[in-house]
mmCIF file of the N, C-alpha and C atoms, coordinates in Angstrom:
data_MODEL
# 
_entry.id   MODEL 
# 
loop_
_atom_site.group_PDB 
_atom_site.id 
_atom_site.type_symbol 
_atom_site.label_atom_id 
_atom_site.label_alt_id 
_atom_site.label_comp_id 
_atom_site.label_asym_id 
_atom_site.label_entity_id 
_atom_site.label_seq_id 
_atom_site.pdbx_PDB_ins_code 
_atom_site.Cartn_x 
_atom_site.Cartn_y 
_atom_site.Cartn_z 
_atom_site.occupancy 
_atom_site.B_iso_or_equiv 
_atom_site.pdbx_formal_charge 
_atom_site.auth_seq_id 
_atom_site.auth_comp_id 
_atom_site.auth_asym_id 
_atom_site.auth_atom_id 
_atom_site.pdbx_PDB_model_num 
ATOM 1   N N  . MET A 1 1  ? -14.899 -16.138 15.885 1.00 0.00 ? 1  MET A N  1 
ATOM 2   C CA . MET A 1 1  ? -14.546 -14.606 16.056 1.00 0.00 ? 1  MET A CA 1 
ATOM 3   C C  . MET A 1 1  ? -15.485 -14.086 16.454 1.00 0.00 ? 1  MET A C  1 
ATOM 4   N N  . ASP A 1 2  ? -15.714 -13.374 17.789 1.00 0.00 ? 2  ASP A N  1 
ATOM 5   C CA . ASP A 1 2  ? -16.933 -12.758 17.953 1.00 0.00 ? 2  ASP A CA 1 
ATOM 6   C C  . ASP A 1 2  ? -17.077 -11.256 17.710 1.00 0.00 ? 2  ASP A C  1 
ATOM 7   N N  . ASN A 1 3  ? -18.334 -11.417 16.723 1.00 0.00 ? 3  ASN A N  1 
ATOM 8   C CA . ASN A 1 3  ? -18.021 -9.422  15.572 1.00 0.00 ? 3  ASN A CA 1 
ATOM 9   C C  . ASN A 1 3  ? -18.678 -8.965  16.676 1.00 0.00 ? 3  ASN A C  1 
ATOM 10  N N  . GLN A 1 4  ? -19.508 -9.000  17.917 1.00 0.00 ? 4  GLN A N  1 
ATOM 11  C CA . GLN A 1 4  ? -19.967 -7.869  18.230 1.00 0.00 ? 4  GLN A CA 1 
ATOM 12  C C  . GLN A 1 4  ? -18.305 -7.085  19.273 1.00 0.00 ? 4  GLN A C  1 
ATOM 13  N N  . ASN A 1 5  ? -17.492 -8.121  19.789 1.00 0.00 ? 5  ASN A N  1 
ATOM 14  C CA . ASN A 1 5  ? -16.625 -7.637  19.957 1.00 0.00 ? 5  ASN A CA 1 
ATOM 15  C C  . ASN A 1 5  ? -15.607 -6.981  19.254 1.00 0.00 ? 5  ASN A C  1 
ATOM 16  N N  . LEU A 1 6  ? -15.440 -7.269  18.159 1.00 0.00 ? 6  LEU A N  1 
ATOM 17  C CA . LEU A 1 6  ? -14.814 -6.580  17.243 1.00 0.00 ? 6  LEU A CA 1 
ATOM 18  C C  . LEU A 1 6  ? -15.126 -4.894  16.900 1.00 0.00 ? 6  LEU A C  1 
ATOM 19  N N  . ILE A 1 7  ? -17.090 -5.349  17.149 1.00 0.00 ? 7  ILE A N  1 
ATOM 20  C CA . ILE A 1 7  ? -17.633 -3.776  16.722 1.00 0.00 ? 7  ILE A CA 1 
ATOM 21  C C  . ILE A 1 7  ? -17.297 -2.997  17.916 1.00 0.00 ? 7  ILE A C  1 
ATOM 22  N N  . ASP A 1 8  ? -17.076 -3.691  19.316 1.00 0.00 ? 8  ASP A N  1 
ATOM 23  C CA . ASP A 1 8  ? -16.783 -2.671  20.609 1.00 0.00 ? 8  ASP A CA 1 
ATOM 24  C C  . ASP A 1 8  ? -15.459 -2.062  20.085 1.00 0.00 ? 8  ASP A C  1 
ATOM 25  N N  . MET A 1 9  ? -14.711 -3.169  19.830 1.00 0.00 ? 9  MET A N  1 
ATOM 26  C CA . MET A 1 9  ? -13.045 -2.822  19.891 1.00 0.00 ? 9  MET A CA 1 
ATOM 27  C C  . MET A 1 9  ? -12.885 -1.700  18.769 1.00 0.00 ? 9  MET A C  1 
ATOM 28  N N  . ALA A 1 10 ? -13.201 -1.416  17.656 1.00 0.00 ? 10 ALA A N  1 
ATOM 29  C CA . ALA A 1 10 ? -13.278 -0.493  16.672 1.00 0.00 ? 10 ALA A CA 1 
ATOM 30  C C  . ALA A 1 10 ? -14.016 0.650   17.264 1.00 0.00 ? 10 ALA A C  1 
ATOM 31  N N  . ASN A 1 11 ? -15.006 0.784   18.077 1.00 0.00 ? 11 ASN A N  1 
ATOM 32  C CA . ASN A 1 11 ? -15.689 1.674   18.326 1.00 0.00 ? 11 ASN A CA 1 
ATOM 33  C C  . ASN A 1 11 ? -14.379 2.355   19.699 1.00 0.00 ? 11 ASN A C  1 
ATOM 34  N N  . ARG A 1 12 ? -14.303 1.613   20.439 1.00 0.00 ? 12 ARG A N  1 
ATOM 35  C CA . ARG A 1 12 ? -13.176 1.865   21.260 1.00 0.00 ? 12 ARG A CA 1 
ATOM 36  C C  . ARG A 1 12 ? -12.018 2.830   20.501 1.00 0.00 ? 12 ARG A C  1 
ATOM 37  N N  . ILE A 1 13 ? -11.128 2.297   19.256 1.00 0.00 ? 13 ILE A N  1 
ATOM 38  C CA . ILE A 1 13 ? -10.255 3.129   18.604 1.00 0.00 ? 13 ILE A CA 1 
ATOM 39  C C  . ILE A 1 13 ? -11.128 4.515   18.377 1.00 0.00 ? 13 ILE A C  1 
ATOM 40  N N  . GLY A 1 14 ? -12.034 4.028   17.614 1.00 0.00 ? 14 GLY A N  1 
ATOM 41  C CA . GLY A 1 14 ? -12.655 5.188   17.461 1.00 0.00 ? 14 GLY A CA 1 
ATOM 42  C C  . GLY A 1 14 ? -12.946 6.475   18.339 1.00 0.00 ? 14 GLY A C  1 
ATOM 43  N N  . ASP A 1 15 ? -13.348 6.187   19.596 1.00 0.00 ? 15 ASP A N  1 
ATOM 44  C CA . ASP A 1 15 ? -13.615 7.101   20.635 1.00 0.00 ? 15 ASP A CA 1 
ATOM 45  C C  . ASP A 1 15 ? -11.934 7.608   20.896 1.00 0.00 ? 15 ASP A C  1 
ATOM 46  N N  . PHE A 1 16 ? -11.378 7.105   20.777 1.00 0.00 ? 16 PHE A N  1 
ATOM 47  C CA . PHE A 1 16 ? -10.357 7.855   21.217 1.00 0.00 ? 16 PHE A CA 1 
ATOM 48  C C  . PHE A 1 16 ? -9.605  9.057   19.756 1.00 0.00 ? 16 PHE A C  1 
ATOM 49  N N  . PHE A 1 17 ? -9.766  8.236   18.385 1.00 0.00 ? 17 PHE A N  1 
ATOM 50  C CA . PHE A 1 17 ? -9.294  9.355   17.659 1.00 0.00 ? 17 PHE A CA 1 
ATOM 51  C C  . PHE A 1 17 ? -10.055 10.362  17.327 1.00 0.00 ? 17 PHE A C  1 
ATOM 52  N N  . GLU A 1 18 ? -10.981 10.182  17.915 1.00 0.00 ? 18 GLU A N  1 
ATOM 53  C CA . GLU A 1 18 ? -12.428 11.129  17.222 1.00 0.00 ? 18 GLU A CA 1 
ATOM 54  C C  . GLU A 1 18 ? -12.045 12.527  18.108 1.00 0.00 ? 18 GLU A C  1 
ATOM 55  N N  . SER A 1 19 ? -11.438 12.368  19.040 1.00 0.00 ? 19 SER A N  1 
ATOM 56  C CA . SER A 1 19 ? -11.267 13.651  19.985 1.00 0.00 ? 19 SER A CA 1 
ATOM 57  C C  . SER A 1 19 ? -10.131 14.564  19.377 1.00 0.00 ? 19 SER A C  1 
ATOM 58  N N  . MET A 1 20 ? -9.301  14.396  18.404 1.00 0.00 ? 20 MET A N  1 
ATOM 59  C CA . MET A 1 20 ? -8.600  14.906  17.573 1.00 0.00 ? 20 MET A CA 1 
ATOM 60  C C  . MET A 1 20 ? -9.246  16.472  16.908 1.00 0.00 ? 20 MET A C  1 
ATOM 61  N N  . PRO A 1 21 ? -8.395  17.223  16.972 1.00 0.00 ? 21 PRO A N  1 
ATOM 62  C CA . PRO A 1 21 ? -8.577  18.466  16.579 1.00 0.00 ? 21 PRO A CA 1 
ATOM 63  C C  . PRO A 1 21 ? -9.140  18.311  15.018 1.00 0.00 ? 21 PRO A C  1 
ATOM 64  N N  . ASP A 1 22 ? -8.099  17.614  13.903 1.00 0.00 ? 22 ASP A N  1 
ATOM 65  C CA . ASP A 1 22 ? -8.450  17.354  12.424 1.00 0.00 ? 22 ASP A CA 1 
ATOM 66  C C  . ASP A 1 22 ? -9.250  16.236  12.351 1.00 0.00 ? 22 ASP A C  1 
ATOM 67  N N  . HIS A 1 23 ? -10.796 16.430  11.622 1.00 0.00 ? 23 HIS A N  1 
ATOM 68  C CA . HIS A 1 23 ? -11.135 15.608  11.358 1.00 0.00 ? 23 HIS A CA 1 
ATOM 69  C C  . HIS A 1 23 ? -10.831 14.534  10.720 1.00 0.00 ? 23 HIS A C  1 
ATOM 70  N N  . GLU A 1 24 ? -9.944  14.656  9.636  1.00 0.00 ? 24 GLU A N  1 
ATOM 71  C CA . GLU A 1 24 ? -9.216  13.754  8.691  1.00 0.00 ? 24 GLU A CA 1 
ATOM 72  C C  . GLU A 1 24 ? -8.878  13.046  9.064  1.00 0.00 ? 24 GLU A C  1 
ATOM 73  N N  . GLU A 1 25 ? -7.807  13.694  9.863  1.00 0.00 ? 25 GLU A N  1 
ATOM 74  C CA . GLU A 1 25 ? -6.566  13.126  10.474 1.00 0.00 ? 25 GLU A CA 1 
ATOM 75  C C  . GLU A 1 25 ? -7.174  11.642  11.913 1.00 0.00 ? 25 GLU A C  1 
ATOM 76  N N  . ALA A 1 26 ? -8.279  12.568  12.058 1.00 0.00 ? 26 ALA A N  1 
ATOM 77  C CA . ALA A 1 26 ? -8.758  11.563  13.173 1.00 0.00 ? 26 ALA A CA 1 
ATOM 78  C C  . ALA A 1 26 ? -9.422  9.893   12.463 1.00 0.00 ? 26 ALA A C  1 
ATOM 79  N N  . LEU A 1 27 ? -10.121 10.764  11.011 1.00 0.00 ? 27 LEU A N  1 
ATOM 80  C CA . LEU A 1 27 ? -10.198 9.181   10.378 1.00 0.00 ? 27 LEU A CA 1 
ATOM 81  C C  . LEU A 1 27 ? -9.230  8.340   9.867  1.00 0.00 ? 27 LEU A C  1 
ATOM 82  N N  . THR A 1 28 ? -8.490  8.980   9.266  1.00 0.00 ? 28 THR A N  1 
ATOM 83  C CA . THR A 1 28 ? -6.938  8.337   8.989  1.00 0.00 ? 28 THR A CA 1 
ATOM 84  C C  . THR A 1 28 ? -6.251  7.562   10.508 1.00 0.00 ? 28 THR A C  1 
ATOM 85  N N  . GLY A 1 29 ? -6.315  8.377   11.533 1.00 0.00 ? 29 GLY A N  1 
ATOM 86  C CA . GLY A 1 29 ? -6.134  7.301   12.339 1.00 0.00 ? 29 GLY A CA 1 
ATOM 87  C C  . GLY A 1 29 ? -6.811  6.272   12.971 1.00 0.00 ? 29 GLY A C  1 
ATOM 88  N N  . VAL A 1 30 ? -7.868  5.814   12.939 1.00 0.00 ? 30 VAL A N  1 
ATOM 89  C CA . VAL A 1 30 ? -8.820  5.100   12.565 1.00 0.00 ? 30 VAL A CA 1 
ATOM 90  C C  . VAL A 1 30 ? -8.569  3.908   12.017 1.00 0.00 ? 30 VAL A C  1 
ATOM 91  N N  . ALA A 1 31 ? -8.260  4.091   10.456 1.00 0.00 ? 31 ALA A N  1 
ATOM 92  C CA . ALA A 1 31 ? -8.137  3.300   9.680  1.00 0.00 ? 31 ALA A CA 1 
ATOM 93  C C  . ALA A 1 31 ? -6.561  2.426   9.900  1.00 0.00 ? 31 ALA A C  1 
ATOM 94  N N  . GLU A 1 32 ? -5.917  3.369   9.993  1.00 0.00 ? 32 GLU A N  1 
ATOM 95  C CA . GLU A 1 32 ? -4.452  2.979   9.994  1.00 0.00 ? 32 GLU A CA 1 
ATOM 96  C C  . GLU A 1 32 ? -3.969  2.181   11.200 1.00 0.00 ? 32 GLU A C  1 
ATOM 97  N N  . HIS A 1 33 ? -5.011  2.452   12.731 1.00 0.00 ? 33 HIS A N  1 
ATOM 98  C CA . HIS A 1 33 ? -4.616  1.576   13.733 1.00 0.00 ? 33 HIS A CA 1 
ATOM 99  C C  . HIS A 1 33 ? -5.172  0.369   13.505 1.00 0.00 ? 33 HIS A C  1 
ATOM 100 N N  . ILE A 1 34 ? -6.614  0.127   12.594 1.00 0.00 ? 34 ILE A N  1 
ATOM 101 C CA . ILE A 1 34 ? -6.930  -0.997  12.244 1.00 0.00 ? 34 ILE A CA 1 
ATOM 102 C C  . ILE A 1 34 ? -6.207  -1.690  11.478 1.00 0.00 ? 34 ILE A C  1 
ATOM 103 N N  . ARG A 1 35 ? -5.717  -1.009  10.345 1.00 0.00 ? 35 ARG A N  1 
ATOM 104 C CA . ARG A 1 35 ? -5.211  -1.300  9.271  1.00 0.00 ? 35 ARG A CA 1 
ATOM 105 C C  . ARG A 1 35 ? -3.502  -2.442  9.970  1.00 0.00 ? 35 ARG A C  1 
ATOM 106 N N  . ARG A 1 36 ? -2.856  -1.449  11.040 1.00 0.00 ? 36 ARG A N  1 
ATOM 107 C CA . ARG A 1 36 ? -1.550  -1.977  11.161 1.00 0.00 ? 36 ARG A CA 1 
ATOM 108 C C  . ARG A 1 36 ? -1.589  -3.144  12.469 1.00 0.00 ? 36 ARG A C  1 
ATOM 109 N N  . PHE A 1 37 ? -2.824  -2.886  13.227 1.00 0.00 ? 37 PHE A N  1 
ATOM 110 C CA . PHE A 1 37 ? -2.547  -3.940  14.529 1.00 0.00 ? 37 PHE A CA 1 
ATOM 111 C C  . PHE A 1 37 ? -3.837  -4.864  14.627 1.00 0.00 ? 37 PHE A C  1 
ATOM 112 N N  . TRP A 1 38 ? -4.200  -5.102  13.864 1.00 0.00 ? 38 TRP A N  1 
ATOM 113 C CA . TRP A 1 38 ? -5.645  -5.935  13.685 1.00 0.00 ? 38 TRP A CA 1 
ATOM 114 C C  . TRP A 1 38 ? -5.165  -7.129  12.065 1.00 0.00 ? 38 TRP A C  1 
ATOM 115 N N  . GLU A 1 39 ? -5.148  -8.413  13.054 1.00 0.00 ? 39 GLU A N  1 
ATOM 116 C CA . GLU A 1 39 ? -4.511  -9.050  12.044 1.00 0.00 ? 39 GLU A CA 1 
ATOM 117 C C  . GLU A 1 39 ? -5.835  -9.430  10.899 1.00 0.00 ? 39 GLU A C  1 
ATOM 118 N N  . PRO A 1 40 ? -5.287  -9.613  9.647  1.00 0.00 ? 40 PRO A N  1 
ATOM 119 C CA . PRO A 1 40 ? -6.017  -9.675  8.469  1.00 0.00 ? 40 PRO A CA 1 
ATOM 120 C C  . PRO A 1 40 ? -7.529  -9.983  9.106  1.00 0.00 ? 40 PRO A C  1 
ATOM 121 N N  . ARG A 1 41 ? -7.878  -11.805 9.342  1.00 0.00 ? 41 ARG A N  1 
ATOM 122 C CA . ARG A 1 41 ? -8.981  -11.826 9.670  1.00 0.00 ? 41 ARG A CA 1 
ATOM 123 C C  . ARG A 1 41 ? -9.613  -11.189 10.320 1.00 0.00 ? 41 ARG A C  1 
ATOM 124 N N  . MET A 1 42 ? -9.281  -10.290 11.584 1.00 0.00 ? 42 MET A N  1 
ATOM 125 C CA . MET A 1 42 ? -9.900  -9.667  12.071 1.00 0.00 ? 42 MET A CA 1 
ATOM 126 C C  . MET A 1 42 ? -10.771 -8.551  11.323 1.00 0.00 ? 42 MET A C  1 
ATOM 127 N N  . ARG A 1 43 ? -9.945  -8.391  10.781 1.00 0.00 ? 43 ARG A N  1 
ATOM 128 C CA . ARG A 1 43 ? -10.105 -7.186  9.499  1.00 0.00 ? 43 ARG A CA 1 
ATOM 129 C C  . ARG A 1 43 ? -11.267 -7.837  8.572  1.00 0.00 ? 43 ARG A C  1 
ATOM 130 N N  . ARG A 1 44 ? -10.625 -8.708  8.110  1.00 0.00 ? 44 ARG A N  1 
ATOM 131 C CA . ARG A 1 44 ? -12.058 -9.567  7.085  1.00 0.00 ? 44 ARG A CA 1 
ATOM 132 C C  . ARG A 1 44 ? -13.311 -9.507  8.125  1.00 0.00 ? 44 ARG A C  1 
ATOM 133 N N  . ALA A 1 45 ? -13.535 -10.370 9.421  1.00 0.00 ? 45 ALA A N  1 
ATOM 134 C CA . ALA A 1 45 ? -14.212 -10.159 10.120 1.00 0.00 ? 45 ALA A CA 1 
ATOM 135 C C  . ALA A 1 45 ? -15.457 -9.206  10.262 1.00 0.00 ? 45 ALA A C  1 
ATOM 136 N N  . LEU A 1 46 ? -14.579 -7.827  10.456 1.00 0.00 ? 46 LEU A N  1 
ATOM 137 C CA . LEU A 1 46 ? -15.294 -6.668  10.387 1.00 0.00 ? 46 LEU A CA 1 
ATOM 138 C C  . LEU A 1 46 ? -16.379 -6.044  9.017  1.00 0.00 ? 46 LEU A C  1 
ATOM 139 N N  . LEU A 1 47 ? -15.571 -6.485  8.242  1.00 0.00 ? 47 LEU A N  1 
ATOM 140 C CA . LEU A 1 47 ? -15.783 -5.844  6.955  1.00 0.00 ? 47 LEU A CA 1 
ATOM 141 C C  . LEU A 1 47 ? -17.123 -6.667  6.449  1.00 0.00 ? 47 LEU A C  1 
ATOM 142 N N  . SER A 1 48 ? -16.727 -8.102  6.662  1.00 0.00 ? 48 SER A N  1 
ATOM 143 C CA . SER A 1 48 ? -18.014 -8.889  6.154  1.00 0.00 ? 48 SER A CA 1 
ATOM 144 C C  . SER A 1 48 ? -19.142 -8.865  6.658  1.00 0.00 ? 48 SER A C  1 
ATOM 145 N N  . THR A 1 49 ? -19.022 -8.942  8.824  1.00 0.00 ? 49 THR A N  1 
ATOM 146 C CA . THR A 1 49 ? -20.106 -8.329  9.545  1.00 0.00 ? 49 THR A CA 1 
ATOM 147 C C  . THR A 1 49 ? -20.616 -7.071  9.039  1.00 0.00 ? 49 THR A C  1 
ATOM 148 N N  . LEU A 1 50 ? -20.408 -5.965  8.642  1.00 0.00 ? 50 LEU A N  1 
ATOM 149 C CA . LEU A 1 50 ? -21.156 -4.889  7.898  1.00 0.00 ? 50 LEU A CA 1 
ATOM 150 C C  . LEU A 1 50 ? -21.773 -4.861  7.048  1.00 0.00 ? 50 LEU A C  1 
ATOM 151 N N  . ASP A 1 51 ? -21.120 -6.350  6.004  1.00 0.00 ? 51 ASP A N  1 
ATOM 152 C CA . ASP A 1 51 ? -21.618 -6.399  4.398  1.00 0.00 ? 51 ASP A CA 1 
ATOM 153 C C  . ASP A 1 51 ? -23.005 -7.332  4.502  1.00 0.00 ? 51 ASP A C  1 
ATOM 154 N N  . GLU A 1 52 ? -22.954 -8.222  5.313  1.00 0.00 ? 52 GLU A N  1 
ATOM 155 C CA . GLU A 1 52 ? -23.796 -9.527  6.038  1.00 0.00 ? 52 GLU A CA 1 
ATOM 156 C C  . GLU A 1 52 ? -25.336 -8.819  6.388  1.00 0.00 ? 52 GLU A C  1 
ATOM 157 N N  . ALA A 1 53 ? -24.999 -8.411  7.685  1.00 0.00 ? 53 ALA A N  1 
ATOM 158 C CA . ALA A 1 53 ? -25.947 -7.588  8.370  1.00 0.00 ? 53 ALA A CA 1 
ATOM 159 C C  . ALA A 1 53 ? -25.762 -6.067  9.079  1.00 0.00 ? 53 ALA A C  1 
ATOM 160 N N  . PRO A 1 54 ? -25.784 -5.197  7.921  1.00 0.00 ? 54 PRO A N  1 
ATOM 161 C CA . PRO A 1 54 ? -25.737 -4.335  8.192  1.00 0.00 ? 54 PRO A CA 1 
ATOM 162 C C  . PRO A 1 54 ? -26.322 -3.604  9.421  1.00 0.00 ? 54 PRO A C  1 
ATOM 163 N N  . ASP A 1 55 ? -27.620 -3.923  9.431  1.00 0.00 ? 55 ASP A N  1 
ATOM 164 C CA . ASP A 1 55 ? -28.533 -3.302  10.305 1.00 0.00 ? 55 ASP A CA 1 
ATOM 165 C C  . ASP A 1 55 ? -28.458 -3.791  11.701 1.00 0.00 ? 55 ASP A C  1 
ATOM 166 N N  . ALA A 1 56 ? -28.225 -4.984  11.690 1.00 0.00 ? 56 ALA A N  1 
ATOM 167 C CA . ALA A 1 56 ? -27.946 -5.759  13.418 1.00 0.00 ? 56 ALA A CA 1 
ATOM 168 C C  . ALA A 1 56 ? -26.553 -5.175  14.096 1.00 0.00 ? 56 ALA A C  1 
ATOM 169 N N  . TYR A 1 57 ? -25.594 -5.329  13.221 1.00 0.00 ? 57 TYR A N  1 
ATOM 170 C CA . TYR A 1 57 ? -24.030 -4.797  13.687 1.00 0.00 ? 57 TYR A CA 1 
ATOM 171 C C  . TYR A 1 57 ? -23.713 -3.216  13.066 1.00 0.00 ? 57 TYR A C  1 
ATOM 172 N N  . GLY A 1 58 ? -24.269 -3.029  12.048 1.00 0.00 ? 58 GLY A N  1 
ATOM 173 C CA . GLY A 1 58 ? -23.476 -1.993  11.881 1.00 0.00 ? 58 GLY A CA 1 
ATOM 174 C C  . GLY A 1 58 ? -24.234 -0.560  12.730 1.00 0.00 ? 58 GLY A C  1 
ATOM 175 N N  . LEU A 1 59 ? -25.096 -0.661  13.062 1.00 0.00 ? 59 LEU A N  1 
ATOM 176 C CA . LEU A 1 59 ? -25.957 0.409   13.991 1.00 0.00 ? 59 LEU A CA 1 
ATOM 177 C C  . LEU A 1 59 ? -25.324 0.179   15.458 1.00 0.00 ? 59 LEU A C  1 
ATOM 178 N N  . ALA A 1 60 ? -24.733 -0.629  15.677 1.00 0.00 ? 60 ALA A N  1 
ATOM 179 C CA . ALA A 1 60 ? -23.481 -0.637  17.113 1.00 0.00 ? 60 ALA A CA 1 
ATOM 180 C C  . ALA A 1 60 ? -22.280 0.465   16.643 1.00 0.00 ? 60 ALA A C  1 
ATOM 181 N N  . LEU A 1 61 ? -22.525 0.517   15.593 1.00 0.00 ? 61 LEU A N  1 
ATOM 182 C CA . LEU A 1 61 ? -20.736 1.524   15.360 1.00 0.00 ? 61 LEU A CA 1 
ATOM 183 C C  . LEU A 1 61 ? -21.431 2.801   15.369 1.00 0.00 ? 61 LEU A C  1 
ATOM 184 N N  . THR A 1 62 ? -20.635 3.510   15.809 1.00 0.00 ? 62 THR A N  1 
ATOM 185 C CA . THR A 1 62 ? -20.522 5.318   16.298 1.00 0.00 ? 62 THR A CA 1 
ATOM 186 C C  . THR A 1 62 ? -20.848 5.491   14.930 1.00 0.00 ? 62 THR A C  1 
ATOM 187 N N  . ASP A 1 63 ? -21.055 6.356   14.470 1.00 0.00 ? 63 ASP A N  1 
ATOM 188 C CA . ASP A 1 63 ? -21.164 7.369   13.023 1.00 0.00 ? 63 ASP A CA 1 
ATOM 189 C C  . ASP A 1 63 ? -19.788 7.315   12.863 1.00 0.00 ? 63 ASP A C  1 
ATOM 190 N N  . PHE A 1 64 ? -18.759 7.990   13.423 1.00 0.00 ? 64 PHE A N  1 
ATOM 191 C CA . PHE A 1 64 ? -17.636 8.542   13.202 1.00 0.00 ? 64 PHE A CA 1 
ATOM 192 C C  . PHE A 1 64 ? -16.654 7.024   13.196 1.00 0.00 ? 64 PHE A C  1 
ATOM 193 N N  . THR A 1 65 ? -16.650 5.669   13.585 1.00 0.00 ? 65 THR A N  1 
ATOM 194 C CA . THR A 1 65 ? -16.460 4.897   13.414 1.00 0.00 ? 65 THR A CA 1 
ATOM 195 C C  . THR A 1 65 ? -16.569 4.363   12.145 1.00 0.00 ? 65 THR A C  1 
ATOM 196 N N  . ARG A 1 66 ? -17.680 4.175   12.161 1.00 0.00 ? 66 ARG A N  1 
ATOM 197 C CA . ARG A 1 66 ? -18.679 3.837   10.622 1.00 0.00 ? 66 ARG A CA 1 
ATOM 198 C C  . ARG A 1 66 ? -17.666 4.749   9.535  1.00 0.00 ? 66 ARG A C  1 
ATOM 199 N N  . GLU A 1 67 ? -17.741 5.938   10.002 1.00 0.00 ? 67 GLU A N  1 
ATOM 200 C CA . GLU A 1 67 ? -17.237 6.705   8.200  1.00 0.00 ? 67 GLU A CA 1 
ATOM 201 C C  . GLU A 1 67 ? -15.859 6.329   8.441  1.00 0.00 ? 67 GLU A C  1 
ATOM 202 N N  . ALA A 1 68 ? -14.993 6.136   9.606  1.00 0.00 ? 68 ALA A N  1 
ATOM 203 C CA . ALA A 1 68 ? -13.784 5.944   9.283  1.00 0.00 ? 68 ALA A CA 1 
ATOM 204 C C  . ALA A 1 68 ? -13.415 4.466   8.291  1.00 0.00 ? 68 ALA A C  1 
ATOM 205 N N  . ILE A 1 69 ? -14.423 3.385   8.677  1.00 0.00 ? 69 ILE A N  1 
ATOM 206 C CA . ILE A 1 69 ? -14.101 2.288   7.740  1.00 0.00 ? 69 ILE A CA 1 
ATOM 207 C C  . ILE A 1 69 ? -15.164 2.265   6.695  1.00 0.00 ? 69 ILE A C  1 
ATOM 208 N N  . VAL A 1 70 ? -15.845 3.077   6.025  1.00 0.00 ? 70 VAL A N  1 
ATOM 209 C CA . VAL A 1 70 ? -16.317 3.165   4.962  1.00 0.00 ? 70 VAL A CA 1 
ATOM 210 C C  . VAL A 1 70 ? -15.089 3.457   3.922  1.00 0.00 ? 70 VAL A C  1 
ATOM 211 N N  . ARG A 1 71 ? -14.602 5.062   4.268  1.00 0.00 ? 71 ARG A N  1 
ATOM 212 C CA . ARG A 1 71 ? -13.534 5.935   3.633  1.00 0.00 ? 71 ARG A CA 1 
ATOM 213 C C  . ARG A 1 71 ? -12.446 4.971   3.308  1.00 0.00 ? 71 ARG A C  1 
ATOM 214 N N  . TYR A 1 72 ? -12.225 4.038   4.442  1.00 0.00 ? 72 TYR A N  1 
ATOM 215 C CA . TYR A 1 72 ? -10.821 3.747   4.346  1.00 0.00 ? 72 TYR A CA 1 
ATOM 216 C C  . TYR A 1 72 ? -10.715 2.043   3.889  1.00 0.00 ? 72 TYR A C  1 
ATOM 217 N N  . ARG A 1 73 ? -12.098 1.582   3.395  1.00 0.00 ? 73 ARG A N  1 
ATOM 218 C CA . ARG A 1 73 ? -12.321 0.363   3.338  1.00 0.00 ? 73 ARG A CA 1 
ATOM 219 C C  . ARG A 1 73 ? -11.763 -0.471  2.561  1.00 0.00 ? 73 ARG A C  1 
ATOM 220 N N  . GLU A 1 74 ? -11.078 0.159   1.343  1.00 0.00 ? 74 GLU A N  1 
ATOM 221 C CA . GLU A 1 74 ? -10.261 -0.920  0.523  1.00 0.00 ? 74 GLU A CA 1 
ATOM 222 C C  . GLU A 1 74 ? -8.990  -0.888  1.138  1.00 0.00 ? 74 GLU A C  1 
ATOM 223 N N  . LYS A 1 75 ? -7.909  0.116   1.832  1.00 0.00 ? 75 LYS A N  1 
ATOM 224 C CA . LYS A 1 75 ? -7.073  -0.089  2.598  1.00 0.00 ? 75 LYS A CA 1 
ATOM 225 C C  . LYS A 1 75 ? -6.985  -1.222  3.884  1.00 0.00 ? 75 LYS A C  1 
ATOM 226 N N  . LEU A 1 76 ? -8.631  -1.226  4.374  1.00 0.00 ? 76 LEU A N  1 
ATOM 227 C CA . LEU A 1 76 ? -8.561  -1.770  5.298  1.00 0.00 ? 76 LEU A CA 1 
ATOM 228 C C  . LEU A 1 76 ? -8.869  -3.500  4.997  1.00 0.00 ? 76 LEU A C  1 
ATOM 229 N N  . THR A 1 77 ? -9.001  -3.772  3.572  1.00 0.00 ? 77 THR A N  1 
ATOM 230 C CA . THR A 1 77 ? -9.441  -4.947  3.072  1.00 0.00 ? 77 THR A CA 1 
ATOM 231 C C  . THR A 1 77 ? -7.724  -5.540  2.589  1.00 0.00 ? 77 THR A C  1 
ATOM 232 N N  . PRO A 1 78 ? -7.556  -6.707  3.736  1.00 0.00 ? 78 PRO A N  1 
ATOM 233 C CA . PRO A 1 78 ? -6.472  -7.688  3.513  1.00 0.00 ? 78 PRO A CA 1 
ATOM 234 C C  . PRO A 1 78 ? -6.248  -8.293  2.398  1.00 0.00 ? 78 PRO A C  1 
ATOM 235 N N  . ALA A 1 79 ? -4.912  -8.458  1.478  1.00 0.00 ? 79 ALA A N  1 
ATOM 236 C CA . ALA A 1 79 ? -4.711  -8.868  0.394  1.00 0.00 ? 79 ALA A CA 1 
ATOM 237 C C  . ALA A 1 79 ? -5.059  -10.361 0.279  1.00 0.00 ? 79 ALA A C  1 
ATOM 238 N N  . GLU A 1 80 ? -5.520  -10.962 -0.673 1.00 0.00 ? 80 GLU A N  1 
ATOM 239 C CA . GLU A 1 80 ? -5.908  -12.259 -1.154 1.00 0.00 ? 80 GLU A CA 1 
ATOM 240 C C  . GLU A 1 80 ? -4.503  -12.706 -0.673 1.00 0.00 ? 80 GLU A C  1 
ATOM 241 N N  . ALA A 1 81 ? -4.908  -14.373 0.517  1.00 0.00 ? 81 ALA A N  1 
ATOM 242 C CA . ALA A 1 81 ? -3.712  -15.302 0.794  1.00 0.00 ? 81 ALA A CA 1 
ATOM 243 C C  . ALA A 1 81 ? -3.753  -15.901 -0.696 1.00 0.00 ? 81 ALA A C  1 
ATOM 244 N N  . PRO A 1 82 ? -2.276  -16.127 -1.160 1.00 0.00 ? 82 PRO A N  1 
ATOM 245 C CA . PRO A 1 82 ? -1.767  -16.881 -2.631 1.00 0.00 ? 82 PRO A CA 1 
ATOM 246 C C  . PRO A 1 82 ? -2.411  -18.124 -2.596 1.00 0.00 ? 82 PRO A C  1 
ATOM 247 N N  . ALA A 1 83 ? -2.917  -18.359 -3.539 1.00 0.00 ? 83 ALA A N  1 
ATOM 248 C CA . ALA A 1 83 ? -3.232  -19.732 -3.419 1.00 0.00 ? 83 ALA A CA 1 
ATOM 249 C C  . ALA A 1 83 ? -2.156  -21.231 -3.267 1.00 0.00 ? 83 ALA A C  1 
ATOM 250 N N  . VAL A 1 84 ? -2.197  -22.357 -2.711 1.00 0.00 ? 84 VAL A N  1 
ATOM 251 C CA . VAL A 1 84 ? -1.044  -22.746 -2.251 1.00 0.00 ? 84 VAL A CA 1 
ATOM 252 C C  . VAL A 1 84 ? -1.763  -24.709 -3.122 1.00 0.00 ? 84 VAL A C  1 
# 
């Protein structure tokens, strides 16, 4: 998975929602879009990239997108797959 591509996609989503007049609604929109339309492994990769290298990749996130991801991290974190 290309981590920089995930960051770029998240920023494009953030750019779209940031134009909304209600800041809180816009933040929720970013998180909900990522939660609904990104598969779990994409969300895991995005979150782990931010955890492992916050300075390297985190700086590439816009402030608005970072705020949405940090605020709604719990909702964005996929459930663990059941053990087989």
